[in-house]
N, C-alpha and C positions, 0 to 999 in steps of 0.2 A: 230518484234524485230529490233531495229535500228542496222545498221551495224557499230559498233564502237569497240573499244578495251577494253571496260569495262568488268569486270568479272561478268558474269551472274550467280547469285546464285538462289537457290530455292525461296528465299524471293523476289528477284527483278523480277524473271520471273513471279511469281504469281501476283505481283503488276502490271507489264506490261500487262499481259493478262486480269486481272480484269478491268483495265482502258480501254483497247481496246474493250472488250466485252460490257462494260457499255455504252461507246460512241455509239456503234452499236445497243444498246437497246436489247441485247440478254438476254434471261431469265436466272436467277440465275447465273450471271457472275462469282462470286467467286467459286461456286461449279463447273462450267464448266471448269474454269482454273485449279482447283485441279484435275479434272478428266483427262484432257489432260496431265498435267505434270506427274501425277502418272502413266499414261499409257506409256509415253515415257521413264521414268526412271525405270519402272518395280517395282513400289512400290504400297502401298495402300495410300489413301489420308491422313490418320492420321499420317503415318510415315514421310510425307513431313515436318511436323512441328517439328519433332525430330531433324532434321539437317537443319535448314533454311538457313545456310550459305554454304551449299554444292555447289561447282561450277559445272555447267553443262558442259559436254564434248562437243567438236565440233559437234560430230554426233548427240547428243541429241538436241543441239541448232538447227541444220538443220532440224531434224525431226519435232521439235516443230514449227519452223517457217512455214513449209509447212502445218501442221495441223491447225494452227491459221489462215492462209490465207483462208483455206477452211471453217473454222468456221465463219469467218467474211463475207463469201459469203453465209451464212445461211445454210450451210450443218450441219445437227444435230450432235452435239458432241457425242451423244450416238452411232451414226453410225460410227463415226470416231474411237472411242475406242472399239466398238463392244459389248458394254454391258450397262445395266442399272439396278438399284436396284429397287425392288418392294417388299414391306412388309418385308424388312430385308433380302431379297434373291436376288442373282445376276442372271440376265437373259441375254443370248445372244440375241442381236438385230441387225438387218440390214434392208436393203430395202425391205425384204420380209414381214415385220410385222410392225405394229404400235409400237411406243416407249411406254412402260408402264408409266402411269402417276399417281400422287398422288390421283387424283379425282377418279380413278378406285378402289383404295383401299377401298373406301366407301362400295363397294359391299362385299368385304371380311370381313370388320369390322361388317357389319350388319349380315352376316351369322354367324360369330363366336359369336356375342352377343346372337343371337337367340339360338344357340346350347348350350351356357352356361345356358340360361334360361330354357332349356328343356333337362335336364340331362337324362331323360328316353329314349331319342333317342340313347344314347350311342355313339354319334358322337365323343366325346372327348376321348373315350377309344378304344384302338386297338381291332379289332374284327377279327374273322376268315375270310379267303378269301371268298368273295362272300356273306357274311352275313351282311355287313355294310350298312348304309344308302346310298342312291344313290343321286348323284349330277350331273346335266348336266351343261356344260359350252359351250354355243353357241357362235360362232365367236371367238374362243379361241385365235387366233393370235399367240403371243409368248408363250402362255400357262401359263401366269403369274397368272391368277385367279385360274385355275385348280391346279397348283402347290402349290400356297399359301394355298388353302383350304385343299388339300391332306396333306400338311405338318402339319397343325394345327388341322386337324380333322382326327386322325389316325383310327377312326372307320367309315370312309367314302370311298366309291368308286366314281370315277369321270369319266364320259364320256364327252370328249371334242371334239367339231366338228369345222370344218372350210371348206369353199368352196375352199380355195386356197391350192393346194398341197404344194406349196413353204412355206406357213405359217405353215402347219402341220409339214414339215421337220424341221423348226426352233423350233417349239414347242417340237418335239421329242428330239432335242438336249438338251433343257432345262429340260424336264421331266427326261431324262436319267442322266443328270448332277446332279440332286437332288435325284437320286435313288428312283424315285416314279413310275417307269414303271409298278410295280405290282398292283398299285391301280388307275392309270390314263390310260384310253383307248382313243386313238386318232382315229377319223373317219372322212373321207372326205365327205362333202355333204352340201347342201344348207339349211341354217337355221335348222329347226326341222326335216327335212327329214331323216337324218341318225338316229336320236333318235327314230322316229316313226317306223323305220324298224328294230330297234334293238330288239333282243329277250326279253330283260328286260322290254320293253314297250308294250309287246303283250296284256296285260290286262289293259293298262292305269294305272293311279294313282300309278306310280312307283317311282317317284322322290321326295325327301324331299326338295330339292332346285333346281330351274332352274335359272341360272345366265347367263347374256349376256351383252356384250358390242358391239352392232352392229353398223354399220354405222348410223350416225344420224345428220350430218350437213346439214341443209336445204340450198337450192340454194341461198336464199337471204343473207346468212351469208358467202358464200364461198369467196367472194372478200375480206373480212376482216380477213380471216384466215392468220396467220403468214406465211411468205415465207418458213421458215425452215420446216413447216408442209406441206403446200400446194405443194411445189416444190419437196419434197423428200420422204415423207411418202406415202404408197400405197393409191391412191385415192379411190379405190374400198372399202377400209375399213373405209372411211371417209364420203363420200357423200351419201345422202339419199333422193334425189328428191326435189321437190318444197317445200314440207311441213316438210321434215325431218322425216317423218313417214313411208317411203317406206318399211322398215324392222321392225321397232318398232311395228307398228300396227298389222301385221300378227303374230308377236311373242306374243303380248298380247292376241290376239284372240285364238291362237292354243295351247299355253302352258298349260293353267289351267287343261285340262283333263289329262295331264301327271303327275300332281302333286298329292301326297298323300293328304288326308284331313289334313288340318293344315300346309301343305307345303307352301313354299314361292317362289314367282316369283320376281326376281330382275333384272331390265333392266336399263342400263345406257342410258341417254337421253340428248338431248339438252335442256338447261334451258328454252329456249323460247317456247318449246313444252310441258312444265310440265302440264299446265292446260288441254290440249288436251289429254295427256296420262292418267291423273287421270280420265277424263271423259270416256275414252275407258275402263279402268279397272272397273269403277263403273257400266258401262252398261253390264258387263259380269256376267252372272248368277252364275258362279262358283267362283267368287272372292269377297273378303271382306277385310276390314281393309286397304283400299288403302291409301297410303301416299307417299310423296316425301321426300327423304333424301337429305340433302345438302352435298356438297363435302368440301374439305379442304379450298377452297376459298370462302365458304359460298354461292355457287350457287346451285340452284335446279338441282340435277344430277342423282338421282336413283329413279325410280318408284319401289315401293315395295307393294305387295299385297299378301293376304293369300288365299289359296284354302279352300272353305267352307267344 
């Protein structure tokens, strides 16, 4: 923000930030500008446009100037404001967890479509505690997948796991904020270990859906990762070895026995590994109907397979 005597209004501040973020090649510059200004003035983004000529106070200008400086240094704006939207729901996010992304919504969309096509599962109707279909969310992070599925499938129970205690603490904030704690259970552990130890999985074939967004960036793509991601989001939730399959491959191998017949496995993957992931699923004797779903950017993003 130039240090001059002009009156800085909502309109001019949004224009200034949008131009600054565009020059720096930040993703979704207009949306990021709206998020920052709404955060500073204590409003929601839509209300900004109801009073575009509102002048900013000196304190607001100073706060905004500092936040924009950090954003231009590639600090994620979602971390600066402490939240991000996912599937129409707001989630607390900070350096403990990955920022929820539109590409991950593909998992939720595929599960909801399957549930709508299989009404006998009763996933869309509220059920008594302990009697609903079971969903596992592995590497839950902020809990966005678990919360979105629990919100839209009132007849489901979700067990969400993560290796990181910090991530689970963030997920608990989100699950509690959305009042879903009665149907979403959070457990610490590595990949499927806590699921396999859970009493519900004692006889295998317990889950209707196993969803996971594990680390999947291969080493050869790491240098090209945007600095706002590479330098600020948790590396352990991103990198997955030389081929990007360090966690994906074990999940494809071990998950099917935990699925009910007809149950679905959904794994977010790197688009460059799509063919390898399909081959891994096709070689598994308990999986069928293997396919890759594209994300909102048209990239191969989610491996989907069905338990025979």
